[in-house]
C-alpha positions as CSV (number, residue, x, y, z in Angstrom):
1,M,-81.2,62.8,-157.6
2,R,-82.6,61.1,-160.8
3,L,-82.7,64.8,-162.3
4,I,-79.1,65.0,-161.4
5,L,-78.1,61.9,-162.9
6,C,-79.9,62.9,-166.0
7,Y,-77.9,65.9,-165.9
8,F,-74.6,64.2,-165.4
9,L,-75.7,61.7,-168.1
10,F,-76.2,64.6,-170.7
11,T,-72.8,66.1,-169.7
12,L,-70.9,63.2,-170.6
13,V,-72.6,62.6,-173.9
14,L,-71.9,65.7,-175.0
15,S,-68.5,65.8,-173.6
16,A,-67.8,62.8,-175.2
17,G,-69.3,64.0,-178.8
18,D,-72.0,61.6,-179.0
19,F,-74.2,63.7,-180.8
20,N,-76.6,60.7,-182.0
21,A,-78.1,61.3,-178.4
22,I,-78.9,64.5,-178.7
23,V,-80.7,63.6,-181.8
24,L,-82.6,60.8,-180.4
25,Q,-83.5,63.1,-177.7
26,Q,-85.3,65.6,-179.8
27,I,-87.0,62.9,-181.6
28,A,-88.9,61.7,-178.1
29,R,-90.0,65.7,-177.8
30,M,-91.4,65.6,-181.5
31,P,-95.0,65.7,-182.1
32,Q,-97.4,62.5,-182.9
33,G,-99.0,62.4,-186.1
34,G,-100.3,65.4,-187.4
35,G,-100.8,64.4,-191.5
36,Y,-98.3,64.0,-194.0
37,A,-98.5,66.6,-197.3
38,T,-96.1,68.1,-199.6
39,T,-98.3,71.0,-200.0
40,T,-97.9,74.6,-200.1
41,E,-99.4,74.7,-196.6
42,A,-96.7,72.2,-195.6
43,H,-93.9,74.1,-196.4
44,D,-95.9,77.4,-194.5
45,A,-96.2,75.3,-191.9
46,L,-92.6,74.5,-191.8
47,S,-91.3,78.0,-192.1
48,R,-93.7,79.4,-189.3
49,S,-92.1,76.6,-186.9
50,A,-88.7,77.9,-187.0
51,Q,-88.2,81.7,-186.3
52,L,-85.7,84.0,-185.5
53,T,-87.0,86.2,-182.7
54,D,-85.4,88.8,-181.1
55,A,-85.5,86.8,-178.0
56,G,-83.7,84.2,-180.2
57,V,-84.4,81.2,-181.8
58,Q,-87.9,79.5,-181.7
59,L,-88.5,76.1,-182.6
60,R,-92.0,74.9,-182.1
61,A,-92.6,71.5,-184.1
62,E,-95.9,71.2,-182.9
63,M,-96.8,74.3,-185.8
64,A,-95.0,72.3,-188.5
65,Q,-98.4,70.2,-189.7
66,P,-99.0,68.6,-192.1
67,S,-95.6,67.4,-192.1
68,Y,-93.5,66.2,-194.8
69,C,-90.0,64.0,-194.5
70,S,-87.0,66.2,-195.1
71,G,-88.9,68.8,-192.8
72,A,-89.3,66.6,-190.0
73,T,-85.5,65.6,-190.2
74,Y,-84.5,68.8,-190.4
75,L,-86.5,70.3,-187.4
76,V,-84.6,67.9,-185.7
77,F,-81.5,69.0,-187.1
78,L,-82.2,72.5,-186.0
79,K,-83.3,71.7,-182.4
80,A,-80.4,69.1,-181.8
81,L,-78.4,72.3,-182.8
82,G,-80.3,74.6,-180.2
83,V,-79.5,72.2,-177.3
84,L,-75.7,72.5,-178.6
85,Q,-76.0,76.1,-178.7
86,K,-77.8,76.3,-175.0
87,S,-74.8,73.9,-173.8
88,G,-71.8,76.3,-175.2
89,S,-70.8,73.0,-177.3
90,V,-71.2,75.6,-180.7
91,T,-71.7,79.1,-180.4
92,L,-74.1,80.5,-183.8
93,T,-74.3,83.9,-184.5
94,R,-77.9,85.7,-185.5
95,A,-76.4,85.4,-188.9
96,Q,-75.6,82.0,-188.7
97,W,-79.2,81.1,-187.6
98,Q,-80.9,83.1,-190.1
99,A,-79.0,80.8,-192.8
100,L,-80.2,77.8,-191.2
101,M,-84.2,78.9,-191.1
102,P,-86.1,77.1,-193.6
103,K,-87.7,79.1,-195.9
104,R,-88.9,79.0,-199.8
105,L,-85.7,78.1,-201.7
106,G,-85.3,76.1,-204.8
107,D,-83.4,72.6,-204.2
108,G,-79.5,73.2,-203.5
109,E,-80.0,76.5,-202.5
110,G,-78.6,77.4,-199.2
111,V,-78.5,75.1,-196.2
112,W,-82.7,74.2,-196.2
113,G,-82.8,73.8,-200.1
114,R,-79.6,71.1,-200.0
115,W,-81.3,69.3,-197.2
116,N,-84.7,69.3,-199.1
117,A,-83.5,68.6,-202.3
118,N,-83.5,65.4,-204.4
119,G,-80.9,62.8,-204.3
120,P,-78.3,63.0,-201.8
121,G,-79.2,66.3,-200.0
122,T,-78.4,65.8,-196.5
123,P,-75.1,63.8,-197.2
124,R,-74.0,66.7,-199.9
125,L,-74.5,69.2,-197.3
126,F,-72.7,67.3,-194.7
127,H,-69.8,66.6,-197.2
128,E,-69.7,70.2,-198.2
129,L,-69.8,71.7,-194.5
130,G,-67.6,68.4,-193.2
131,L,-70.2,68.1,-190.8
132,G,-69.9,64.1,-190.3
133,R,-69.1,61.5,-192.1
134,N,-71.7,59.7,-194.8
135,F,-71.5,56.2,-195.5
136,T,-73.7,53.2,-196.9
137,S,-73.5,50.1,-194.6
138,F,-75.9,49.2,-192.4
139,S,-74.0,47.6,-190.0
140,K,-71.7,50.6,-189.5
141,A,-74.9,52.7,-188.9
142,R,-76.2,53.8,-185.4
143,P,-79.4,55.2,-184.2
144,G,-79.7,58.4,-184.4
145,D,-77.9,58.6,-187.8
146,F,-80.1,60.7,-190.6
147,L,-80.5,58.5,-193.6
148,K,-81.5,58.9,-197.1
149,I,-83.5,56.4,-198.5
150,F,-83.7,55.4,-202.2
151,W,-86.7,53.1,-202.7
152,T,-85.5,52.5,-206.2
153,E,-82.6,52.7,-208.4
154,A,-83.5,56.2,-209.7
155,V,-81.9,59.3,-208.3
156,G,-83.2,62.6,-209.2
157,L,-86.1,63.5,-211.9
158,K,-87.4,60.2,-211.2
159,E,-86.6,59.6,-207.7
160,R,-88.4,58.0,-205.0
161,G,-86.9,58.6,-201.6
162,H,-87.3,59.2,-198.0
163,S,-85.6,61.6,-195.4
164,V,-85.3,59.7,-192.0
165,V,-83.7,59.6,-188.6
166,F,-82.0,55.7,-188.4
167,L,-83.3,53.7,-185.1
168,G,-82.0,50.3,-185.9
169,L,-82.6,47.1,-187.2
170,E,-85.1,44.5,-186.8
171,E,-87.0,41.5,-187.6
172,V,-91.0,41.8,-188.4
173,G,-92.3,38.8,-188.5
174,G,-88.9,37.0,-189.5
175,V,-88.3,39.5,-192.3
176,P,-85.0,41.6,-191.5
177,S,-86.2,45.2,-191.7
178,V,-85.5,48.8,-191.1
179,R,-86.9,51.1,-188.3
180,F,-86.6,54.9,-188.5
181,W,-88.2,58.2,-187.7
182,S,-90.0,60.7,-190.0
183,S,-93.1,62.5,-191.1
184,N,-94.5,59.2,-193.3
185,K,-97.6,58.5,-195.2
186,P,-100.4,59.1,-194.3
187,G,-99.9,59.9,-190.7
188,G,-97.0,62.2,-190.0
189,Y,-94.8,62.3,-187.3
190,G,-93.6,58.8,-185.7
191,E,-91.7,56.1,-186.2
192,K,-91.9,53.1,-189.1
193,S,-90.5,49.7,-189.9
194,V,-89.7,48.6,-193.7
195,P,-88.6,45.1,-194.8
196,A,-85.0,45.9,-195.8
197,S,-85.5,44.3,-199.3
198,K,-87.6,47.4,-200.0
199,I,-84.9,50.1,-199.5
200,A,-82.6,50.0,-203.1
201,H,-80.0,52.0,-201.7
202,A,-78.9,53.8,-198.3
203,I,-76.8,57.2,-197.5
204,F,-76.2,57.7,-193.6
205,S,-74.8,60.9,-192.4
206,R,-73.8,61.3,-188.8
207,F,-73.7,64.8,-187.2
208,E,-70.3,64.6,-185.4
209,F,-68.6,68.1,-186.0
210,P,-71.1,70.8,-185.5
211,E,-68.2,73.5,-185.1
212,R,-67.7,72.9,-188.7
213,L,-71.3,75.0,-189.1
214,Q,-68.6,78.2,-188.9
215,G,-68.1,78.0,-192.3
216,L,-71.8,78.7,-193.4
217,A,-70.6,82.0,-194.6
218,S,-68.3,80.2,-197.0
219,L,-71.2,77.8,-198.5
220,P,-72.1,78.9,-202.3
221,A,-75.3,80.1,-202.5
222,R,-76.6,77.4,-204.5
223,D,-75.5,73.7,-205.2
224,V,-75.8,73.1,-209.2
225,Y,-75.5,69.3,-208.7
226,L,-78.4,69.3,-206.4
227,A,-80.3,71.9,-208.3
228,N,-80.2,70.2,-211.7
229,L,-81.6,67.3,-210.0
230,L,-85.3,68.4,-210.3
231,R,-85.1,67.9,-214.3
232,K,-82.1,65.4,-214.3
233,E,-81.2,62.2,-213.5
234,S,-78.3,61.4,-211.8
235,S,-77.2,57.7,-211.0
236,I,-76.5,56.2,-206.9
237,A,-72.6,56.1,-208.1
238,E,-72.6,60.0,-208.7
239,A,-74.9,60.5,-206.0
240,L,-72.0,58.6,-203.2
241,R,-69.2,60.6,-205.2
242,M,-70.9,64.0,-204.7
243,S,-71.2,63.2,-200.9
244,G,-68.2,61.5,-200.5
245,A,-69.9,58.5,-199.2
246,K,-67.9,55.3,-198.6
């Protein structure tokens, strides 16, 4: 009876278009810990964890260790797409899955290179493909929203940021705080809570229109704005404008 009820609720979620619930479901199935690193080893581990084989897409997050923040959130994104594909809610061709696979790409190149870029990488991708809304208000955020955190005013060259999945607002010792999931220093995969005052800026991205991934073929090979952020400074105002965030 419990399995039947779970299946009914899950089908209801899909029919209602509540993809945040699917994102949260994939987080619950991710490994714990594993260490944090941004080394070549970590990049290669991410590539090995997502493979396109004759049998289809294989996503093995346990292989992506040590991990880093954008790689962690991207794996959750891919795993959510896998669920949608199996349910028939989205149909991605082999070529489209190939375009989604993480590989050694420069910032702003392809899908993964956009997600992994400095600045508003994920929001920019969502804006280009129309995958969902980008916004800045914590009061409008829901658990399961993707979130780019900027720890300082810097965007681009001198940026200090974090790619996470928003889990909610809470008080820790009387201090208003933000809880999220990602690969966090130093432990790796897991949840973390930080005082809201430590976040200079935040851009939320809500996954709403997976069918618009059909537009992958029209996505320019390189996003010049994101690619340039490795050597140039931007601003939060420009980041918001380039991602259509409100």
